[in-house]
C-alpha positions in Angstrom: 13.3 -38.2 16.5 14.1 -35.3 14.1 17.8 -34.7 13.1 19.3 -31.3 13.8 22.7 -31.0 12.3 24.5 -34.2 13.0 22.7 -35.1 16.2 19.2 -36.4 17.0 17.0 -34.1 19.0 15.4 -35.0 22.3 11.6 -34.5 22.5 12.2 -31.3 24.6 14.7 -29.9 22.0 12.5 -30.8 19.1 9.6 -28.9 20.7 11.9 -25.9 21.2 13.0 -26.0 17.5 9.3 -26.3 16.5 8.5 -23.2 18.5 11.4 -21.4 16.9 10.0 -21.9 13.4 6.5 -21.1 14.6 7.8 -17.8 16.0 9.8 -17.1 12.8 6.6 -17.6 10.8 4.8 -15.2 13.0 7.6 -12.7 12.7 7.6 -13.0 8.9 3.9 -12.4 8.7 4.2 -9.4 11.1 7.0 -7.9 8.9 4.8 -8.2 5.8 1.9 -6.7 7.6 4.1 -3.7 8.6 5.0 -3.2 5.0 1.4 -3.4 3.9 0.5 -0.8 6.5 3.1 1.6 5.1 6.2 0.8 7.2 9.2 1.6 5.0 12.8 2.8 5.0 12.7 5.1 2.1 15.0 8.1 2.2 14.9 11.0 -0.2 18.5 12.0 0.6 19.6 8.4 0.2 18.1 8.2 -3.2 19.7 11.4 -4.3 23.2 11.1 -3.0 25.4 8.2 -4.0 27.3 8.4 -0.6 25.5 9.2 2.6 29.0 10.1 3.9 29.4 13.0 1.4 31.0 15.6 3.6 30.8 18.5 1.2 27.6 18.3 -0.8 25.4 16.6 1.8 26.5 17.2 5.4 28.2 20.6 5.2 25.5 22.0 3.0 22.7 20.9 5.3 24.5 22.1 8.4 25.2 25.4 6.8 21.6 25.9 5.6 20.2 25.2 9.1 22.8 27.0 11.2 22.5 30.2 9.2 20.2 32.6 11.2 19.3 34.4 7.9 18.4 31.2 6.1 15.0 30.6 4.5 13.9 28.4 7.4 13.0 31.7 9.1 13.8 30.2 12.5 16.6 32.8 13.1 19.1 31.5 15.6 17.1 28.5 16.9 19.1 25.8 15.2 22.4 27.6 15.6 21.9 28.1 19.3 21.0 24.4 19.7 24.1 23.4 17.8 26.4 25.5 20.0 24.6 24.1 23.1 25.5 20.5 22.2 29.1 21.6 21.6 29.1 22.9 25.2 29.1 26.6 24.2 25.6 27.9 24.8 25.3 31.7 24.4 28.8 32.0 23.0 27.9 33.8 19.8 25.8 37.0 19.4 23.3 35.6 16.9 22.1 39.1 16.0 25.3 39.6 14.1 26.4 36.1 13.3 27.1 35.1 9.7 27.6 31.5 8.6 29.7 30.5 5.5 30.5 27.3 3.8 33.9 26.6 2.3 35.2 30.0 3.6 38.9 30.0 2.6 38.7 26.2 2.4 37.2 26.0 5.9 34.2 23.6 5.7 32.0 25.7 8.0 32.7 29.1 9.4 30.6 31.1 11.9 31.4 34.6 13.3 29.6 37.4 15.1 32.5 39.8 14.3 34.2 39.2 17.6 34.1 35.4 18.1 34.8 32.8 15.5 33.8 29.1 15.0 35.8 26.9 12.6 34.2 23.5 11.8 36.4 20.9 10.0 34.0 18.2 8.8 35.7 14.8 8.5 33.8 11.6 7.8 36.1 9.7 5.5 38.5 12.3 4.2 42.0 12.1 5.6 43.7 15.0 7.5 46.1 17.0 5.4 49.5 18.1 6.7 49.3 21.4 8.6 45.5 21.7 7.9 44.3 22.6 11.4 47.2 25.1 11.9 46.6 26.7 8.5 42.9 27.2 9.1 43.4 28.7 12.6 46.2 31.0 11.3 43.9 32.2 8.4 41.3 33.4 10.9 43.8 34.7 13.5 45.4 36.8 10.8 49.1 38.0 10.7 50.9 38.3 14.0 53.9 40.5 14.8 55.4 42.9 17.3 53.0 45.7 16.4 49.9 43.5 15.9 47.7 42.2 18.7 46.9 38.5 18.1 43.3 37.4 18.4 42.4 36.2 21.8 42.5 32.4 22.0 39.2 32.4 23.9 37.5 34.1 20.9 38.4 31.3 18.5 36.8 27.9 18.6 38.0 25.0 16.4 35.6 22.2 16.1 36.8 18.9 14.6 33.6 17.1 13.5 34.1 13.4 12.6 32.4 10.1 12.7 34.1 8.8 15.9 37.7 9.8 15.5 39.9 10.7 18.5 40.8 14.1 17.0 43.0 15.6 14.3 46.3 13.9 13.5 49.6 15.3 14.7 50.6 16.1 11.1 47.5 18.3 10.6 48.2 20.2 13.9 51.9 20.7 13.5 53.6 22.8 14.8 50.5 23.2 17.1 49.2 20.6 19.5 46.3 19.9 21.8 46.5 20.5 25.5 43.6 19.5 27.8 42.5 20.3 31.3 39.6 18.7 33.3 37.4 21.5 32.0 38.5 22.4 28.5 40.9 21.7 25.6 43.0 24.3 23.7 45.2 24.3 20.7 48.6 25.6 21.8 51.6 26.8 19.9 55.3 25.6 20.3 55.7 27.9 23.3 52.7 26.5 24.9 50.6 29.6 24.4 46.9 29.1 23.7 45.8 29.9 20.1 42.2 28.5 20.1 39.6 26.6 22.0 39.0 23.1 20.8 36.1 20.6 20.6 36.3 17.1 19.3 32.7 16.6 18.1 31.2 13.4 16.7 28.1 12.8 14.5 26.8 10.3 17.1 27.2 12.3 20.3 26.7 15.9 18.9 25.0 16.0 15.5 22.4 13.3 16.3 21.3 15.0 19.6 21.2 18.3 17.7 18.8 16.9 15.1 16.6 15.6 17.9 16.5 19.0 19.6 15.6 20.7 16.3 12.9 18.1 15.4 11.2 18.8 18.7 11.2 22.5 18.0 9.6 22.1 14.5 7.2 19.3 15.1 4.3 21.4 13.7 6.2 22.7 10.7 5.9 20.0 8.1 8.7 20.9 5.7 11.3 21.5 8.4 10.2 18.5 10.3 10.6 16.4 7.2 14.0 17.9 6.4 15.4 17.2 9.9 13.8 13.7 9.9 15.5 12.9 6.6 18.8 14.2 7.8 18.5 12.4 11.1 18.0 9.2 9.2 21.2 9.8 7.2 23.2 10.5 10.4 21.8 7.3 12.0 22.8 5.3 9.0 26.4 6.6 8.9 26.7 6.1 12.7 25.1 2.6 12.4 22.3 3.5 14.8 19.4 3.5 12.3 16.5 1.3 13.3 14.3 0.1 10.5 10.6 0.9 10.6 10.0 -2.7 9.6 10.9 -5.4 12.1 14.3 -6.9 11.3 15.7 -10.4 11.7 17.9 -9.1 14.4 14.9 -7.8 16.3 13.3 -11.2 16.1 16.4 -13.0 17.3 16.9 -10.6 20.3 13.2 -10.8 21.3 12.5 -12.7 24.5 9.3 -14.5 25.0 8.1 -16.8 27.8 8.3 -19.9 25.6 11.4 -19.1 23.6 14.3 -17.1 25.0 16.5 -14.8 22.9 19.5 -17.0 23.7 17.8 -20.0 22.1 16.7 -18.1 19.1 20.3 -16.9 18.4 21.7 -20.4 18.9 19.2 -21.9 16.5 20.0 -19.2 13.9 23.7 -19.9 14.1 23.1 -23.7 13.8 20.9 -23.1 10.7 23.5 -20.8 9.2 26.1 -23.5 9.7 23.9 -26.1 8.1 22.8 -24.0 5.1 25.6 -24.9 2.7 24.8 -28.6 3.2 21.1 -27.9 2.8 21.7 -25.9 -0.4 24.0 -28.7 -1.8 21.3 -31.2 -1.0 18.6 -29.2 -2.9 21.0 -28.7 -5.9 21.8 -32.4 -6.0 18.2 -33.5 -5.7 17.2 -31.1 -8.6 20.0 -32.5 -10.9 19.3 -36.2 -10.1 15.8 -36.9 -8.7 14.1 -33.8 -10.0 15.2 -34.0 -13.6 14.9 -37.7 -13.7 11.2 -37.5 -12.6 10.4 -34.6 -14.9 11.9 -36.1 -18.0 10.9 -39.7 -17.3 8.1 -39.9 -19.9 10.2 -38.3 -22.6 13.1 -40.6 -21.9 10.9 -43.8 -21.8 9.2 -43.0 -25.1 12.6 -42.2 -26.8 12.1 -38.5 -27.5 15.0 -37.7 -25.2 18.1 -39.8 -24.8 20.3 -39.4 -21.7 23.9 -38.8 -22.7 25.7 -41.0 -20.2 29.5 -40.8 -19.4 30.3 -43.5 -21.9 28.3 -41.9 -24.7 30.4 -38.7 -25.1 34.1 -38.2 -24.7 33.6 -34.5 -24.9 30.9 -34.3 -22.2 32.3 -37.0 -19.9 34.4 -34.6 -17.7 31.5 -32.2 -17.6 28.9 -34.6 -16.2 27.4 -33.7 -12.8 27.6 -36.0 -9.8 26.4 -35.5 -6.2 29.9 -34.4 -4.9 29.8 -31.4 -7.2 26.8 -29.9 -5.3 28.9 -29.9 -2.1 31.8 -28.3 -3.9 29.6 -25.6 -5.3 28.1 -24.8 -1.9 31.1 -25.5 0.4 30.9 -25.1 4.2 34.0 -23.0 4.1 36.4 -21.5 1.6 35.9 -20.9 -2.1 33.8 -22.8 -4.5 35.7 -25.8 -5.9 33.8 -26.6 -9.0 32.2 -25.1 -12.1 31.0 -26.2 -15.6 29.1 -29.4 -14.6 25.7 -30.5 -15.8 23.4 -33.2 -17.3 22.6 -33.6 -21.0 19.9 -35.3 -23.1 20.0 -35.7 -26.9 16.9 -34.5 -28.6 15.7 -37.5 -30.6 12.6 -36.2 -32.3 11.2 -33.1 -34.0 13.2 -30.4 -35.9 16.0 -30.6 -33.4 16.6 -34.3 -33.8 20.2 -35.3 -33.2 21.3 -31.7 -33.7 20.8 -30.4 -30.2 20.9 -31.6 -26.6 18.9 -30.4 -23.7 21.5 -29.1 -21.2 21.0 -28.2 -17.5 24.3 -27.1 -16.0 26.0 -24.5 -13.8 29.0 -22.2 -14.5 31.0 -20.4 -11.8 27.9 -18.7 -10.4 24.9 -19.2 -12.6 22.5 -22.1 -13.5 22.0 -22.5 -17.3 19.1 -24.2 -19.0 19.5 -24.4 -22.7 20.2 -26.2 -26.0 23.6 -27.4 -26.9 24.5 -28.0 -30.6 25.8 -31.6 -31.0 26.6 -34.1 -33.7 26.3 -37.9 -33.5 29.3 -39.9 -34.5 30.0 -43.5 -34.5 32.1 -43.1 -31.3 29.4 -41.1 -29.6 28.0 -37.5 -29.2 30.3 -34.6 -29.6 30.1 -30.8 -29.7 29.2 -29.4 -33.1 31.3 -26.2 -33.3 30.2 -25.6 -36.9 26.6 -25.0 -35.9 25.3 -22.1 -33.9 21.8 -22.3 -32.5 19.5 -19.3 -33.0 18.7 -17.1 -29.9 15.0 -17.2 -29.0 12.5 -16.2 -26.3 10.0 -18.6 -24.6 6.8 -17.5 -23.0 5.3 -19.6 -20.3 2.9 -18.9 -17.4 2.9 -15.2 -18.3 6.7 -14.9 -18.2 9.2 -14.4 -20.9 12.5 -16.2 -20.8 15.4 -15.2 -23.0 17.8 -17.8 -24.5 21.0 -16.6 -25.9 24.8 -17.3 -25.9 26.8 -16.3 -22.9 30.6 -16.0 -23.4 31.6 -17.2 -20.0 29.9 -20.6 -20.3 30.4 -20.9 -24.0 34.1 -21.2 -23.5 33.4 -24.7 -22.2 30.0 -25.6 -23.7 30.5 -24.6 -27.4 27.5 -22.9 -28.9 25.2 -23.3 -25.9 22.1 -21.1 -26.0 20.7 -20.8 -22.6 18.5 -19.0 -20.1 20.5 -18.3 -16.9 19.9 -17.3 -13.3 22.1 -16.9 -10.2 22.2 -20.1 -8.2 22.7 -18.1 -5.0 19.4 -16.4 -5.4 17.5 -19.3 -7.0 18.6 -22.1 -4.7 15.8 -21.4 -2.2 13.2 -22.1 -4.8 14.8 -25.4 -5.7 13.8 -26.8 -2.3 10.5 -27.4 -4.2 11.9 -28.1 -7.6 8.6 -29.3 -9.2 6.9 -25.9 -8.4 10.0 -23.8 -9.2 10.7 -21.4 -12.1 13.5 -23.6 -13.2 11.1 -26.5 -13.7 8.8 -24.2 -15.7 11.7 -23.2 -18.0 12.8 -26.9 -18.5 9.3 -27.9 -19.5 8.9 -25.0 -21.9 12.3 -25.7 -23.4 11.5 -29.4 -24.0 8.4 -28.4 -25.9 10.4 -25.9 -28.0 13.0 -28.5 -28.8 10.3 -30.9 -30.0 8.1 -28.4 -31.9 10.1 -25.2 -32.4 12.0 -23.8 -35.3 15.0 -25.9 -35.9 17.0 -23.4 -38.2 20.5 -22.8 -37.0 21.7 -19.4 -38.3 25.0 -18.0 -37.1 24.8 -16.4 -33.6 25.4 -12.7 -33.8 25.6 -11.7 -30.1 27.5 -13.0 -27.2 26.8 -11.8 -23.6 28.9 -12.1 -20.5 27.6 -14.8 -18.1 25.2 -13.4 -15.6 25.2 -9.8 -16.9 22.4 -8.1 -18.9 23.0 -7.0 -22.5 
């Protein structure tokens, strides 16, 4: 029977697991096919704007450009009427005279037909400011006094547009407050008198339906359709409702089929996720022990490489890798508990003879493969801090690998010149170490150590571990 986690599987369960991986393989092929056929999640707005939640330069600008009946879209009031409709105020403005402004006296969006006024405060991440709502309403209502007629509350609509908030904060309303009835909500003053109508609008329940209405109306106008489609994708992303055009892992897990229910797929996925740290640790351990032993067997047997064992180097003894270190590097929970461990072989032939050691090791996050300057003493092998190996590039199988010093790891391994890669991203390839990129680099480096230039000029450049120059 096959083991799954810590238990043996029954024949029925084993068949179910087998179907899971067959289904996953089919899903993976389908996803690649979708990509080849043009399925993609590219967004022009996403590539231009650093933040899709940019209230001022993205959302307010787009809304203003489309709500403006005199805008270059030449659709007159079509988009504005649709917007007022989703707010629950169809036909409220006279679009023949309506003007739309952005950042009008600090109001994000302002629309008026000369008699009625719409104030839109756009809040995605920005916090409410003290007295903000009251201040904007008063700016539009104008001065009030015994000889001045105040603007009718029914002619002023304040829209608080957010990404799911319950409404404006008390501090932004003060001294006003909200008062609701079954049919409508008003902003009222301290005396309870109405000063403005109020709508608490959301990107999910108001803006998203508006984009759908507008898209339907411009389906035959390419540039407007593209504009609304792009913006709709942005709103879907900030409201977490975006669905990829390429089948996702979540789609696969939630898909029901006659021979493998969604519940089973999700259960297997969680079990795999729980087992992954142990699996990764096993791959890392096998690479360091079995993989490297098998790869370097010929060179060790004929004496060209000499394994530096624990008792052969006092300096390297605490840095030697053992199997427990793999489990500490990929723990089941908590932080990593180990760094700076590896295996080392003294180069015993060629221009690097007794001056360098082949080193395969890991730091806090990265795997390093390189040459370590050493010296042979009567008591064993030690670091040679007086010699700096020269940085170099190796070409193998059409790829170029850069070997240089990295300051993070050089604090422990003095003078190490290495090629480095993140173990979190590379670990999946170590499942088949013999065919991995890491194995390719080790083989190329051995050849360089035996045949390459053995001059050791002072190193002139030090990089931070894992970061490009």
